[in-house]
C-alpha positions in Angstrom: -12.5 24.3 -119.9 -9.4 25.5 -121.9 -7.8 23.2 -124.3 -4.5 21.6 -123.4 -1.9 21.5 -126.3 -1.2 18.0 -127.5 2.5 18.9 -128.6 4.8 16.4 -127.0 2.1 14.6 -125.1 2.2 10.7 -125.2 -1.1 9.0 -126.2 -2.0 5.4 -126.1 -4.8 4.2 -128.2 -6.2 0.7 -128.0 -8.0 -0.9 -131.0 -5.8 1.3 -133.3 -5.7 -0.9 -136.3 -8.8 0.7 -137.9 -11.8 2.8 -137.7 -12.1 5.3 -134.6 -8.7 4.1 -133.2 -6.6 4.6 -136.5 -8.3 7.9 -137.1 -7.8 9.1 -133.7 -4.1 8.1 -133.7 -3.7 10.1 -137.0 -5.3 13.2 -135.7 -3.5 13.2 -132.4 -0.3 12.6 -134.3 -1.0 15.5 -136.6 -1.4 17.7 -133.5 2.1 16.8 -132.3 1.4 13.9 -130.0 3.5 10.9 -129.7 1.3 7.9 -130.2 1.5 4.3 -128.9 -0.8 2.0 -131.0 -2.2 -1.2 -129.1 -4.2 -3.9 -131.0 -4.2 -7.5 -132.3 -2.9 -6.9 -135.9 0.8 -6.1 -135.7 1.3 -5.8 -139.3 -1.5 -3.4 -139.6 -0.5 -1.4 -136.6 3.0 -1.2 -138.1 1.7 0.3 -141.3 -0.6 2.9 -139.4 2.4 3.7 -137.2 4.6 4.4 -140.3 2.0 6.7 -141.6 1.8 8.9 -138.6 3.2 12.5 -138.5 5.0 12.2 -135.2 7.0 9.8 -133.3 5.2 6.5 -132.6 5.3 2.8 -132.0 2.9 -0.2 -131.8 2.3 -3.1 -129.4 0.5 -6.4 -129.9 -1.7 -7.1 -127.0 -5.1 -8.4 -126.2 -6.8 -5.8 -123.9 -8.3 -8.6 -121.8 -5.0 -10.0 -120.8 -3.8 -8.5 -117.6 -0.1 -9.5 -118.0 0.1 -8.4 -121.6 -1.4 -4.9 -120.9 0.9 -4.4 -117.9 3.9 -5.2 -120.1 2.6 -2.7 -122.6 2.2 0.0 -120.0 5.6 -0.6 -118.8 7.3 -0.7 -122.3 5.4 2.5 -123.4 6.6 4.3 -120.4 10.2 3.1 -121.0 9.8 4.0 -124.8 8.4 7.5 -124.4 9.3 8.5 -120.7 5.7 9.1 -119.8 2.0 8.5 -120.6 -0.5 11.5 -120.7 -3.4 10.3 -122.5 -5.0 6.8 -122.7 -7.9 6.1 -124.9 -9.8 2.8 -124.2 -11.3 2.4 -127.6 -10.9 -1.4 -128.3 -14.2 -3.0 -128.9 -16.1 -5.6 -130.8 -19.7 -6.1 -131.6 -22.4 -8.8 -132.2 -26.1 -8.7 -133.0 -29.2 -10.8 -133.3 -31.8 -12.2 -130.8 -30.3 -13.1 -127.4 -31.9 -16.6 -127.2 -30.3 -17.7 -130.4 -27.1 -15.9 -130.1 -23.5 -17.5 -130.2 -22.8 -17.7 -126.3 -18.9 -17.3 -126.9 -19.5 -14.3 -129.2 -21.8 -12.7 -126.6 -19.3 -13.3 -123.9 -16.4 -12.1 -125.9 -18.2 -8.6 -126.5 -18.5 -8.1 -122.6 -14.9 -9.4 -122.2 -13.3 -6.9 -124.8 -15.6 -4.0 -124.3 -16.0 -4.0 -120.6 -13.2 -6.1 -119.0 -10.8 -5.0 -121.6 -11.4 -1.5 -120.6 -10.9 -2.0 -117.0 -7.8 -4.1 -117.6 -6.4 -1.1 -119.8 -7.3 1.3 -116.9 -5.6 -0.9 -114.3 -2.4 -1.1 -116.4 -2.0 2.7 -117.3 -3.5 4.4 -114.2 -0.1 4.3 -112.2 1.7 6.2 -115.1 -1.3 8.6 -115.6 -1.0 9.4 -111.9 2.6 10.4 -112.5 1.7 12.7 -115.4 -1.6 13.8 -114.1 -3.1 12.7 -117.3 -6.4 11.9 -118.9 -8.3 8.4 -119.6 -11.0 8.6 -122.1 -13.3 5.7 -122.2 -15.2 5.2 -125.5 -18.7 4.3 -124.9 -21.6 4.6 -127.3 -25.2 5.8 -127.8 -25.7 2.2 -126.8 -24.9 3.1 -123.2 -27.8 5.6 -123.2 -30.5 3.8 -125.3 -31.1 -0.1 -124.9 -31.9 -1.6 -128.2 -33.2 -5.1 -129.2 -30.8 -7.4 -131.1 -27.9 -5.7 -129.3 -27.9 -7.0 -125.9 -24.3 -7.7 -125.4 -23.0 -4.5 -126.9 -25.6 -2.3 -124.9 -24.7 -4.1 -121.7 -21.0 -3.7 -122.2 -21.2 -0.1 -123.2 -23.6 0.6 -120.3 -20.9 -1.1 -118.1 -18.0 1.0 -119.4 -19.9 4.2 -118.9 -20.6 3.3 -115.2 -17.1 2.1 -114.8 -15.7 5.4 -115.9 -18.0 7.5 -113.9 -17.3 5.4 -110.8 -13.4 5.6 -111.5 -13.5 9.4 -111.9 -14.2 9.9 -108.3 -11.6 7.6 -107.2 -8.7 9.1 -109.1 -9.7 12.7 -109.6 -7.9 13.7 -106.4 -4.6 12.3 -107.8 -4.9 14.6 -110.7 -6.2 12.1 -113.3 -9.2 13.1 -115.4 -11.6 10.5 -116.7 -13.9 11.1 -119.7 -16.7 9.0 -121.4 -16.8 9.4 -125.2 -20.2 8.8 -126.9 -20.8 7.8 -130.5 -23.7 7.1 -132.6 -23.5 4.9 -135.7 -20.3 6.1 -137.2 -18.8 4.8 -140.7 -16.4 2.1 -139.4 -15.8 -1.6 -140.4 -17.8 -2.6 -137.3 -20.9 -0.7 -138.5 -20.4 -1.7 -142.1 -20.0 -5.3 -140.9 -23.4 -5.2 -138.9 -25.1 -3.6 -141.9 -24.2 -6.6 -144.0 -27.0 -8.6 -142.2 -30.2 -7.4 -144.0 -32.5 -7.6 -140.9 -30.0 -5.7 -138.7 -29.6 -3.0 -141.3 -33.3 -2.6 -142.0 -34.1 -2.5 -138.1 -31.4 0.3 -137.7 -33.1 2.3 -140.6 -36.3 2.2 -138.9 -34.9 4.0 -135.8 -36.1 7.6 -135.5 -34.0 10.4 -136.9 -31.1 11.3 -136.1 -30.3 7.9 -134.8 -30.9 6.1 -138.0 -28.1 7.8 -139.9 -24.6 6.6 -140.3 -22.2 9.6 -139.6 -18.8 10.3 -141.2 -15.7 9.0 -139.3 -13.6 12.3 -139.7 -15.9 14.9 -138.0 -16.7 12.5 -135.1 -13.1 11.9 -134.2 -12.4 15.5 -134.6 -15.0 16.1 -131.8 -13.3 13.3 -129.8 -9.9 15.0 -130.2 -11.4 18.3 -129.0 -12.7 16.5 -126.0 -9.2 15.1 -125.3 -7.6 18.6 -125.6 -10.2 19.8 -123.0 -9.9 16.7 -120.8 -13.6 16.6 -120.9 -15.7 14.4 -118.7 -18.3 13.7 -121.5 -17.2 13.8 -125.1 -20.0 13.7 -127.8 -18.9 12.7 -131.3 -22.2 13.8 -132.9 -23.7 17.1 -131.8 -27.2 15.7 -130.8 -26.0 13.1 -128.4 -25.5 15.8 -125.7 -29.3 16.3 -125.8 -29.8 12.7 -125.2 -28.6 12.8 -121.7 -31.6 14.8 -120.7 -34.1 12.2 -122.0 -32.4 9.0 -121.4 -34.5 8.1 -118.3 -37.6 7.9 -120.6 -35.8 5.8 -123.4 -36.1 2.2 -121.9 -39.9 2.4 -121.8 -40.2 4.0 -125.2 -37.9 1.6 -126.7 -39.7 -1.5 -125.2 -43.0 -0.3 -126.6 -41.7 0.5 -130.0 -39.2 -2.4 -130.2 -41.9 -5.1 -129.4 -43.7 -3.9 -132.6 -40.6 -3.9 -134.6 -39.5 -7.3 -133.4 -42.9 -8.8 -134.2 -42.5 -7.4 -137.7 -39.2 -9.0 -138.1 -40.0 -12.2 -136.3 -40.2 -14.4 -139.4 -36.7 -13.5 -140.5 -34.8 -13.4 -137.2 -33.4 -17.1 -137.7 -31.4 -15.9 -140.5 -29.5 -13.3 -138.5 -25.7 -13.9 -138.1 -24.8 -13.8 -134.4 -21.0 -13.9 -134.3 -18.6 -11.0 -134.2 -19.0 -8.4 -136.9 -16.6 -6.5 -139.2 -12.9 -6.8 -139.8 -12.2 -6.1 -136.0 -14.2 -9.0 -135.1 -12.6 -11.2 -137.5 -9.1 -10.1 -136.2 -10.3 -11.1 -132.7 -11.5 -14.4 -133.7 -8.3 -15.0 -135.5 -6.2 -13.8 -132.6 -7.9 -16.2 -130.3 -7.7 -19.2 -132.7 -3.9 -18.8 -132.7 -3.6 -19.0 -129.1 
């Protein structure tokens, strides 16, 4: 599909304070898009907004809050006159054995990643219908490959993938395109936070190539921007992820076999794995909830 110029387009990015969201805001702005930043850290969002090349603004909101996100959608429309692109990027992660996991952190991963994406779509779809715009749902390699020690994250990303695919048929005839973005391990605060746990880091390093690498953020986001320009149904932040689609049906069985062997190897050390939200984004989410 031919690319759509981003000059003068209005793009909303959730989880825009850091990582994929911040880098995406920068690159969309550099291509002439006006950017609305949404997240839980108003001071950080303000700093990001001030560094952008084009017109921008920022909003404090928890993506799981229906009223807050409806307000943001209304105010963004009032501020910029329209919304052409929405990237549901906000996400958190936790790791560790399910049976010993922090139930509040486990539930929060589902709430932010899955429910928050649905709340974002519900708030912005009316304005996207007006502009015949594009909703990009950020998923993950975790949507394709179930992995031990990542039950909440895999469940949430499988959920948002299915949600976006289902939604595509509902809104397509209204002119709204829906895409799913897939990323492998990418150099963000979330991945670095997970790697601070020795067991989680070693377990990931034992994955088969190329899924055991951490990939640079810039090229990954460049691929996402290209997908946005094409209004693509599937956007792959690393080249090899496209090929995973053809073999994903075989992966649960293979991972169950190999994963059991690896879990047996790490069993004596599993009690030490931290099971709360990871990274700076997880800390921001914990802090925002504590203030309420």
